[in-house]
PADREN-406476 format. One record per residue: z, x, y of N, C-alpha, C, O in turn; residue in one letter. Coordinates in pm, whole numbers, plus 50000, padded with zeros to 5 digits. Each point is the difference from the previous one (the first is absolute). Layout:
# PADREN-406476
ZXYZXYZXYZXYA ...
***
This chain:
# PADREN-406476
371652843466731499274990550084500814997450126501204997449994M 498155003150118500684997650126500164984950020499024992750007K 502245002750003500254985850018501404998150058500775009550010H 499544978350029501304996650057500804991949899499464991249933T 501825011950056500874992349910500084985550048500104997350119D 499864993449786500114985950034501344996950067500074991450087I 500975015649874501304998050066499875002050151500524992250079Y 498775018549960499855003050143499184989250070500314996150112D 498644999349823499164989650060500834987350025499854993450104V 501015003349801500794987750010501165001150100500474989950053L 500005022349973501235001650077499855007550131500955000650078N 497905005249947499805007750123499004992750089498824999049967D 501654996050147499164991950090498855007950060499054994050050A 501005019349945498935007950060498684998749924498945003550053S 501104991349823498764998249924499284987050036498844998249962Y 501834992950110499404987250033498745002050084499995007650096L 498944985349865498705000650067499315013549986499085003250075N 501365004749828499375013049973499264999549867500404992949908Q 498535014850083499295001449873500765010149913500315011050045S 499984985049832500895007949914499444999949858499314990749959T 501005019849967499625001049859501244998749913500985007150020T 498984983849883501094998649903499435000449859498844996749977V 502005007349930499644999949858501094992749922501164999950042C 498484994049846501004993149921499404992549884498815000949972G 502054991649961499584992049885500004985250037500844995550077W 498214997249867499914985650025501104992949920500005000449877V 500924993350195501094992849934499634985449977500214994749890R 499244998750210499474986649985498754998950086499775008150090T 499424981949880498794997650081499634985349989500354993249903S 498945001950197499504986349995498724999350082499815007350098R 499334983849860498694998750062499874986050061500534990249946D 498765009050165499704987050061498575000350052499285009749979S 500344979850089498604998650041499555010950097498925005649985K 501914997350115499555009250105500715013549998499505009750056S 501674990949878500745012749994500635001649863500164990449925V 500195022050044500795003149881501215008150045499975006950102A 501104992149819501255006850037500475008849884499914996249884F 500575015550152500575009349903501385004150049500185003250118I 500794996849792501295006050032500045013749936499955001549878E 500155008750208499925013949957501375006550010500734998050097L 499625009749801501285007150000499775014349954499315002549901N 501285006950171499845014149962501305006349951500065012149978D 500984979750005501285005049950500945005050107501155003149969G 498414997950157500895005150104500914989350057500935003150075T 498834984349891500864989250046499984988849898499074998949920S 501964992850083500014988449912498994989650049499394992949920H 500445006450210499054990450058498575005049979499765011949980A 499314978750027498585003149981499254997850130500454992750088R 498425013749923499134998150116498864990649961499295002549903L 500554986750174498894990949973498725005450062499945003050119Q 499044998049796498675004350044499124987650009499924992249905I 499425005950208499124988650021498565004749991499575008850073V 499684985049834498585003249983499164988550054499924989449938L 499475012750176499124990050059498685000249923499395010649984N 500164977849969498804999849915498715002550076498955001749939K 501114998650193498825004550074499785014849976498865004649999E 502245003049982499905014349969499955002449849499365009449953K 501324982049972500135001949855499584987049930500864992449955F 497845005050035499524987349944500424998149853500174988649956P 499995022449969500464999049861501165009849980499785011549962D 501474984050064501155009149992500615001249861501065006049984P 498294988449914500614998949867500415013749944501005000949928S 498265009650105500345013349947501325005150053500615008949941A 499834985350172501225004950064501234991549966501125003550039Y 498704985549890501084990449979500695001549865500924992449969L 498665017249951500565001549865501435005250006500265010650058K 500674982049883501395004250000500165013449928499435002149893L 501355006850168500255013049940499055010850044500295011849981G 498574984650077499065010250045500555006950124500814994350074S 498745018049949500455007550116498885000850102498835001949965S 501554996750163499014999350108500355009650112501165003850019L 497825000150055500175006650128499364990950105498824996849991C 501984999050107499544990250098500115005950140501045005550038V 497884993350038500035003450142499884986950078499104992049974V 501805005950120499954987650076500895000350121500715009850024G 499244979450052500794998850122501284992349970499954989349940K 501175016150103501294993449981500154989550110499955003150119V 500254984449839500074988850095501244991649971500565000949891I 499884990950205501144991149974499654990349887498884994949994P 502075002749918499784991049887499904985650048500684995950094S 498454996549841499864985950031500984991449920500054987850017Q 500715018649895500944992649917501254995950076500265005050110G 500504985849830501184994450068501135010150015500894998250083K 499095012549836501085009850005499725011550097500825009150013N 498064990550053499695010450097499635013149934499465000149889G 500835010950179499645013049948498565003650031499424995050097G 500015013749819498625004450023499204998749872500564998849891V 498135001550125499075000649889498855009050040499975005050113E 499104997149799498885009050031498674992549984499744993949897M 499455007050206498644994749996499105011149948499735009750072D 499814989049803499295010949933498645002750063499264990750032A 500435022049985498685004450045499195005849885498824997149984E 501855011449934499375005449879501024999849888501195001850023T 498324996149854500875000349883499325008449892498824998249970V 501955010949972499495008349890500894998249878501235001150010E 498164996149875500764999149876500245014249948499065007149965V 502204996850029500345013349949500094999749849499465008749931I 501224981150017500164998649855499864985549960500814991650040G 498175005249881499774986249957501044996149896500615008749938D 499614978350044500994995149904499394988349923499524990550061C 500515010149805499374989549919500844987449993501175000250040P 498274988949911500714987149994501245000249911500894991750019P 499185017649884501165000249911501235006650063501015001949932E 498915001750194501185005250071501154990249981499864988250034Y 501305016349913501034990449956500804993450111500694990149974P 499255014950149500794994150108499154990250081499795001950120L 499734987849814499134990450066500804988850067499594994750103Q 501545001749837500814989250056500915005250111500285012050008K 500184979050078500915003950106501385003749947500685008550058K 499764985149834501355002349948499955002149850499474991649926R 501085019650028500115002849858501475001649964500815003750086H 499544993649789501385002049957500295014949991499095008149976S 502174995550042500385014149987499795004849858499685011749978L 500484979449924499785003649860498555004149978499735010049934E 499324982350123498605003649988499725013250071499295008649946F 501264993150171499735012150077500525012549929499465010950019L 501604987649901500505011749925498995004949898500065011549958R 498994979850002498985004149903498905008350065499195006049929T 500764994350204499005007850071500695008650107499754998350120I 501125010949837500795007750098499145008250094500425003150112P 498375000549845499125008150086499394991850114499545005650099H 500464980949886499414991550104501024991250072499734994850108L 501465003549832500954990750059500465004450139500474991850079R 499405021049950500425005050132499184993950112500425000350116L 498414994249853499164993950104500434985850035499504994150095R 501445000449828500464986450028500985000050116500575010450033S 499644978050028500944998850111501405004649961500665007150075N 499784988649807501375003149958500235015049992500985005150054T 498135001849878500245014349978499655008350122500545010950018F 498574984250065499795006350130501325000350077500355010150061N 500374978749935501264999150072501115007949931500785006950067A 499304992349800501065007049926499975015050028501035006050031V 497794999849959499965014650010500025004950144500295011750025F 499424979550068500225003750141501515000550027500485009250066R 500264981049884501465000050015500605011949926500915006650050V 498594996149831500505011449923499865013050079500925008250003R 497954993650061499765012150079500995001250115500545010750026S 499694978250044500935000050114501425002949953500725007750065V 499704986449823501345002449949500185014649958501065005950025L 497924999949913500095014049959500155009150122500835009150000A 498374988450102500105008150122501374998450065500565009850050A 499984978049950501304997650062501125007249926500965004550062A 498934996649807501005007449922500005014750041501055005950025I 497764999949982499925014050045500535001450142500745009550030H 498904981350058500475000650139501524999850006500625007650075E 499984983649845501464998750003500675013349964500865004850074Y 498755000949814500685012149955499635012350084500865008450026F 497914992550015499605011550082500745000050133500405010550049Q 499784977750010500694999050129501475003749989500645002950101A 499914997149777501425003149980500185013349929501065002849943R 497915005550061500035013949953500255001249848500595009849955R 498974980449968499965001649855498805008749965498934998750061Y 501245010149843498915008549954499264992849887500624995649903V 498075003150111499184993449898499685010149891499365010250027Y 501084987249849499775009149889499184993149893500024987849986V 499265020349937499174994949891500615004849869499925011949967H 500694979049960500635003649874498974999449887499004992950012T 501245014449879498985000949894499784986849928500924992049983P 497855005949974499664988249922500135002649850500144990549923L 499825022050037500225003749860501375006549991500315009250075I 500514985949834501385004749993500465001249855499404994149910T 501665013650069500585001349867501274991849986500584999449891A 499874994150218501254992549993499774985450037499154996850083S 501624994449853499934985750026501114996550098501174999349963D 498464998550162500994997650105500894988049967501215000650021C 498214988749929500754987849977500734999949865500884991749977E 498735017449934500675000549870499674988549908500694997749901G 498244994850131499694988149921498885002549900499704991249919A 499685020550085498965003249903498694992950020499194999549907G 500584994850211498774992250023498965008550072499454995950103E 500275015949843499075009350063498685000349925499954998749878M 498975003150198498715002949939499965014749962500365008650079F 499214994249800499945013849954498755006850055498934994050007R 501225018650033498895008250045499755010749895500905007849968V 497914992749978499715009549893498535004150003499154992650048T 500575019249899498625004449978499685000549850498905003949961T 502074992349957499825000849855499114988649950500074989050056R 499105013249842499144989449946500834989449930501135002449959P 498284985850026500734988749941500345002649852500954994349947W 498265014249988500225002449857500615013749975499765006049896D 501034999150200500665012949983500854999949873500654990049969A 499355021249959500625000249867501335007649995500465003449891K 500184999250223501285006949997501004992149917500034987750004E 500795019649922500924993349909501214994050067500574990349948G 499855015250166501184994950068499694997450146499005004550054T 501904987950009499844997150143500065012950082499235001850095E 501695007349868500135012650074498715008149991499565005650100K 499844995249782498765007449984498894993950085499185007050058E 500814979749948498974993050079500115004050147499005003850063Y 502224995449992500155003050142499925014850029499575003950109Y 500835004649798499845014450019498545003750018499685009550072D 499444983049863498565002850009499334993050118498815001950023A 501954990050051499424992650111499895008850124500445011550000D 498964983150105499675007750120501225006850062499945011850035F 501184980849979501195005550063500975006449901501005005950040F 498694992849832500925005449900501234991649982500975004449938G 499034983550115501114990749986499524986150034498894998250050Q 501944992049924499654986150028499914997750150500875004650075K 498094988349970499824997050142499544985750016499414994249910A 500865000350208499594986250027499724997850146500285008650084G 499164979649948499794996150139501334995650060500794993249935L 499445010650189501294997750064500264985150023499124992750046S 502105002949921500434986550033500634999550139500174989350057V 500165022449997500645000750132500045014550043500135009149918S 499744993150213500145013450056501415002950047500225009850072G 500744981849889501355001150057500675013449971500555006250091Q 499414998549784500735012149966499495011850082500795007950051L 497894993349959499445010850082500264997550148500185009450077E 499844977749964500314996650138501405004250038500235004650112G 500724993749796501375004450028500045015150024500735004750088E 498505002749834499965014650019499525003550140500535009050064M 498444983849983499485002650134501024996050107500135006750102A 500584982249874501014995550098501135010050013500625001050106A 499675006549787501055010150007499575012150083500815008950026M 497944991450014499525010750089499664994950139500285006750099A 499124981449908499504994750127500874989150060499784996050114F 501204999149812500904989850051499494985949982500704991549943G 498095005750104499424986649990498545001549959499225006650068K 500424987149822498605000749953499564986249955500824991049981I 497875007450003499494987949934498745003449925499265009150037Y 500504983649857498755000949925499274986750014500624989750026T 498085010649957499214987750002498785002649912499015005950044F 501084989749832498915002649907500104991349877500874991349993G 498265010949910499984991549881501095003649900500395011749988P 500094978349941500885001749885499414992149884499194991050019S 501245012649859499394994449880501104995649904500905007949969F 499034979849983500994995249906499324992249888499284990350024R 500965014049854499374993849883500864988549950500424999749884A 499834990750205500764988149965499054989449945498974997150061E 501384997149827499194989149946500474986950064500434990749931C 499475008650200500464988450076498784993650067499575004350107S 499914985549830498804993550053500424988650092499794988249970N 500825015450143500524990150094499305001650134499305009950021T 500864980550070499385001250132500605010950088499525002350111P 501545004549841500675010250081499845014149946500525009450060R 498774992349829499945013149937498575004949984499124992649957H 500675020050078498785007249967500405013749948501115004650026V 498005001849902500325012949939499875011650099500605010549981A 498624987650123499845010150106500254993150133499344990150032E 501605015150044500334993850128500355010850101500185011649965F 499914984350160500335009650106501464998750039500554989050009W 500065022550013501445001450006500385007650127499465010850026H 501444983750053500555007150115501435003849965500814991349968V 499525021750037501315004649954500615010050098499745012049991E 501084983250102500745009150088501245005549929500594993349915P 499805018750120501285005749956500685005950123499365006750081E 501944990749932500735003350122501265007649965500874994849930I 499265017650119501215007949979501094995450097499714994250105A 501555008449856501154996150081499984984950030500184995750114F 499614996649780499914985450015500694993249883499925004749886A 500764984350144500644991749898499284986549994499074997550077E 501374993849831499264987649978499824991750127498904994950021L 502115003350065499774992350123498915006050089499294992750069P 500595020649931498955006450079498624996749942499054997750074D 500855002249793498744996749935499604985650034498844997450033V 502114993549958499734985950031499514998550144499084992250027I 501535015150065499594999350141498555004550019499254993950076E 500365017049856498635004850011499024990149941498944997450058V 501394996949827499124990149936499714988550095498844996450020V 502194997750036499814988550088499195003650124499114992650041E 501215018850017499295004350121498535002549971499144996250080D 500565010149807498615003049965499214987349972498874998550049M 501714992349874499304987649967499684992350127498904994750014I 502045004550076499774992850125498915006750083499224993250066K 500745020049930498965007250075498604996949947499094997150077H 500745003449791498664998249945499554985550008498814997350020V 502124993249965499634985950015499644997050145499094992150026V 501615013950067499644998350141498605005050028499264994050078S 500365017049856498655005450018498954990149951498954998450062A 501324995049825499074990049948499874988250095498894995250026A 502245000250028499964988850094499215003650125499294991750056L 500835020649988499335004350122498515002649979499184996250083E 500465010149805498655005149983499114991249910498795001849997K 501814988849931499214991949906500194985050024500184992649904C 499795002750220500244985650023498974991249933500354989649945P 498375014350058498954991849939500184999149849499864989349941T 500445022149999500185000249855501214991749959499944992649902E 501165008550172501204992449965499794985050018500534992049924L 498715004250177499664985950017499194995049880500194988849954E 498905019649997499224996549881500904998049879499844990349926F 501125018850054500904998849885500904987750014500284993249902F 500175004050219500854988250020499224987249968500564990749942E 498195008950095499194988149977499664998349852499944988749951K 499835022449979499464999149865500975003349887499744996549885N 501385010350146500875004649892501474996450017500634996149902F 499935005050215501434997250016500264993550135499975006750103E 500304980549895500364993150124501315005750054500945002349924A 499115000050207501215005450061500135015049989501055005650031G 497885001149926500055014649978500395007550127500885008549997L 498474988450115500235007550123501434998150049500635009550046I 499904978349944501394997650038500955007849909501005005350047A 498684995449825500815007749906500075014750040501065006149998K 497774999550039499965014150038500735002550132500675010150015L 499194980750078500725001550127501514999149979500765007550061R 499664983649852501434998949971500525012849935501125004350029N 498075001749885500415012649937500265010650106500995007349992L 498134993650105500145010150105501224997350087500665009350045V 499654978049978501044996450096501394998749937501005002250069E 499094994249802501294997349938500565012349929499265008749955E 502074991750037500675010249920499884996349853500204988549964K 499475021349951499884997449857501384996849941501035004550052F 498984987849840501234997349930500435011749913499175008249961G 502114992550007500545010149909501014993149908500884992950048V 499005009349821500914994049904500155009749883499025006449961V 502174994749983500165008449883499424993049877499854987849998T 499845020149902499504994449875501004989949943499604989349954Y 501705014050049501034991049947500024986850076500114989349939T 499785011450194499954987850080498734992149971500024987749994E 498855019449987498734993349969500094992449869499484988949989A 501175017049911500164993249871500784987150017499664989849938I 501375010450144500794987950023499174989350070500104988249967E 499075015950131499124990550069499044993549901499784987950003I 499665020249908499034994849903500664990649899499424990049961L 501805013449999500704991449904500324986350060500034990049929K 500215009850202500334987450066498764992150043500114988550043K 498735017549945498774993550045499684987849915500195000049879A 499324989750186499634987849931498555001249951499134992050034D 500655018349887498665003249949500135004149854500955006949963V 498114988849956499975004249860499055012049988498784998449998K 501805013649995499195012149991499515002149858500674996349903F 498155009650086499465003149867500845010849932500254999449880Q 500185010450200500785011149945501484998050037500324996550114Y 500585005649791501424997750027500535009650107499535011350013P 501464984050061500635007950105501365004749950500884991849971V 499285021150019501285005549958500165014050055499025007350018E 502234996450010500265013250056499595010649899500374999349882W 498875010450164499535010849913498534998849965499395009749953G 500034978550069498574998149973499205002750128500464997250111A 498355008149871499155002550116499524986850058499824990249928D 499985009550203499494988050065498524998449969499245009650008L 500354978449957498604996949975499364994950129500694997150098Q 498005002049902499284995650120500504986550048500154997850120T 500114993049788500474986750041501355000950071500274992350092E 500585017049864501305001950066499815006150138500624995750098H 498525014449908499755006850128499444990350103500405000250117E 498674991449840499394990750094500984989150043499974995550115R 500905000249795501004990250041500915005850109500294993450099Y 500135018949881500905006350098499345001350136500624996950103L 498125007549900499345002450128499444987250062499994998650122S 499534992249795499334988150053500954988250023499804992350093E 501215006449823500894988350008501385003650054500504993650093T 500115016549847501385003450040500075006150140500874996450079A 498205012849951500055006950130498854996050094500125001050122F 498774994549819498824995950078499465011350087499484997650109K 500645014649843499505011850070500135011949906500624998749894K 498825012850140500205011849916501485003249987500784998550094P 499615006149787501415002849974500135012549912499265001649903V 501685007050132500335011649919501054996149897501034994150035F 498725009149839501014998749896500485014249967499185008749971V 502134993550032500545013549984500945000949881500434989949944T 499885022650018501065002949903499774993349865500784991649956D 498135012449980499634994749868500825006749889500525011050020Y 499614982549865500625006649885499255012849965498775000250000P 501975010249969499365013149978499104999949877499055007849993K 501244983549910499205000049876498564995550023499125003649922E 500624988750183498644994950020499265007650109498904996250040I 501705014650008499355008150103499815014349952500525003949895K 498745003950183499595013349957501145010150005501004998250070S 498835012449855501035010249983500375007150129501125005150013F 497964995450084500225008150119500774992750110500255005950105Y 500134981549875500654992450105501505003150006500645001649896M 499914999150224501405003850021500924989749937499864988050021K 501095017149902500974991249935501094996150099500585008550069Q 499694978549938501054995150089501395002749940500145003149882N 500874995650203501375003049959500504990649891500925003549927A 498484984550061500484990549899499625003949858500484994149903D 498635016150084499615004549867499024990849930499555003149890G 500114985450171499134990249936498654998650071499014996249937K 500955006850191498784997650078499525012850068500715010050006T 498074989250043499425011350073499574995550139499784988250024V 500115021550067499654997150140498494998250012499305008550056A 500224980449890498584996949998499744987450080500924992150024A 497845006150018499634987750069498564996449968499155008749985T 500594978450007498634994649995499834990750119500894992250032D 497965008650033499684990650106499134989049941498925002549948L 501594985250060499294988349947499374992450115500644997750103L 498104998649881499274993050106499514986649950499564998949885A 500504990750200499494986849960498545000649956499175006650062P 500544986549829498634999249952499585011349910498984999049932G 501795011850065499615011849922501105004349904499725003349885V 501524996650162501085006049923500225014250049499905002850119G 500405006149789500305013850039498785007050058498934999949939E 501215006150179498935008450054500465014450021499185009050015I 502134993249987500525013550019501225001849911500844991149989I 499245020549947501195003949927500465013550050499185009150016G 502114992350009500505012750052501435002449958500624991749935G 499895019950104501385003349965500445012350075499205007650053S 502114994249949500555013250028499895007749869500294994549894E 499315018050112499825008049879501345006649962500825002950087R 499364999349785501225006649955499965014850040499135007549955E 501824996550131500035013850048500995008649923500015012250017A 500814981749900501005007249924499415004849868499524991949921N 500515021150055499365005649882500594994549871499264996049910L 502065003750079500624995549876499664985449969499744996549885D 500274995150217499684985849980498534998149963499664991549917K 499475016550143498584999149965499785003949855499294993149927L 501325018050030499835004449862500574989849902499444997849893L 501684995950144500604989949913499074987949986499864994549891A 499515001550219499084988649995498795003249913499514991449927A 500015020950080498865004049917500395000449853499224996149913M 501995008650060500475000649861500124986149941499654997849884K 500864992750196500134986149953498664994149959499934991449912E 499015013350152498664994749972499235008949903498804997949979R 501875011849962499385009149903498785007150058499015002249931N 501085001550198498915007050065500105015049973501105005549986M 497755000950009499945014549978500125007150134499074999450081T 502055007249944500235006250131499035011450028499735003250116T 499735002949778499065011150021498774995650079499395008250069A 500234979049922498824995150071500294997850149499084997950079E 502205002649959500394996950138500785011550064500824997750090Y 498945014649866500785011450048499925001550152501025002350065E 497784996549990499855001850145500724988950076500595002650104Q 499354985249845500684988850064501515002049996500704997450098Y 499805007249789501435002649985500445011150095501104999550055I 498065010649965500325011150090500314995350142500775006450070D 498634982449973500264995050134501484996850019500505000450112L 500194996349778501434997050008500865012649989501214999750023R 498165011349944500725012749991499955007850132500965006750038R 497904992250031499765008550117500004991650127498944995650046F 502245002250010500114993250130499744985149992499254994650082G 501344998649821499804985649984500514992350122501005003950061S 498324985449972500424991450113499804985449961499184997049913V 501554993950150499694985749981498584997250045499595004450108P 499664988549812498624997050039499544987449927500584996149899H 498394997650155499514987849941498554997550037499405007350078G 500054982349863498614996750028499634986949935500844993049943G 497895003850065499544987449942498525000849967499295008950045F 500274981649875498594998849965499484986450041500564989749963G 498375010350114499354987650042498714998349921499115008450007L 500814980649918498734996749936499054994650106500154988650044G 498885019449996499174996750115499254986949979499894992050094F 499615005649786499264987749974500904987650014499544989550044E 501735011849919500894988550014500274997050147500174988450038R 499875021850045500124997750144498774992650052500124990850081L 498715013049872498774993350043500024985449956499594991250076I 500885006149803500124986349954500884991850094499674988750035M 501445017250006500934992950088499354997150135500154989050054Y 499125020749999499434998550134498804990550000499754993350101V 499515006049790498794991849996500204986349936499204991050023T 501855007449898500174987549926499194999549872500024989949930G 499285020950037499275000849873501045001349887500905008350010I 498974983749884501074999749901499715007649872500774999249905D 498115008350091499705008049881499685014250044499125002250084N 501605007349860499845014050041498595005249974499555009450066I 499754984549839498635004549971499064997650118498925006050008R 501504985350084499134996450112500325007650128499474996750106D 501415013449885500285008150119499775014849973500395008550081V 498974994649807499685013849967498525000749965499454990649941I 499915020450094498545000749993499474997449859499194991049979L 501265017049924499584998249861501264999849913500485010649960F 500064977750010501274999349927499875004949857499034997049930P 501975010650027500095004549861501174992649935501145001450043R 498584990849854501044992149934499855001749849498995005049952V 502034990649974499995001449856498764993049942499694988650035V 499635018549877498784995349930498814998450092499014993849960N 501045011650163498874998450092499975011250101500995002650068K 497875004249940499795009750107498694996450067498935000949939I 501154995150187498844994550070499025010950038498964997250060F 
***
């Protein structure tokens, strides 16, 4: 259908006093004695276009006022009579493209996010999700812009894999075998499967990304990862989007520098391109959001070692739910205290105990810690985890042996340390957690299109 985007009508002065065709869905409507009003949105902008129906032309506009129905409107774009200025449209003709019955669930102006999660196919039409996914799109584009401008090669790592990158066993199994297969042993079961061996959905593209970095120098991936964690929290979903750069000839300080530079780039893009959406989030979800984002762009991030962080937490005048002790992983409450109270800005925590980190991380000279870092952000906690990778073959094999890992499953990865090994590092950005930080939305289920969580697939 030939029509003009509502975004263009609202933002391009050349449409003023011109007859224009727009299409969209009725978001709100109201009727009065001489005129009726419709707020129309076509998804191209967070703002809506007000359609004015003069009852001399439309004596019974009721067919056009149904919330959720879709319309095609031809009319003249005129200056708005409202106090906020802008433009509106004086309708000449209106056509109902798709009628909507009274049981349409988005009848009220404001619904709870919990209710909207029950209608994921329709919640995108609400103000909140219109704004969330517009910001998500801008952030995704900014990530690609950042890496492409710096000559990183974009690679697509496999989603089906035979190896568990994290070594935690939280993989979804991929199989073509029936649920009642009668093989007597596990080996017989997998021998009869599609690949002839055990396979699962990838928890990370890092291992394959490292292989690409050993050829191209700098690469990044941007795609879905899958983790079968039984964590029913506001920060966990079973399917999420993952940004994973890998950088050859790089040590941990180089990785930290790239992380900070990239985050500042993408947040700057949101501030520049999504002012209306961010104002909406500041008004409805997080007071001070825009100032927080501007401070992130302007301030240097904090850096603290894990050992120093433990001392800060022990001295804190706070009763934590989880005990603070050296050797234990940091919990969300600890991460948020460090970023929100101790530093009041994003902070890198470095040099974690090797026992709580992955096998591939470079072992430090102290024999107790690894060259790893997590970036903690106020309001969210960890949004990025990274490290310098272990480039020494003997140390890598020793770390795998300590974890009782089967080296045969990682032969190609091990080969990277045999054939021209170099210092290298990288990180993983949980894309949804970045969106949470930028929007002030506090539940990860509300920043992904169709969230997959334990005991629920939408």
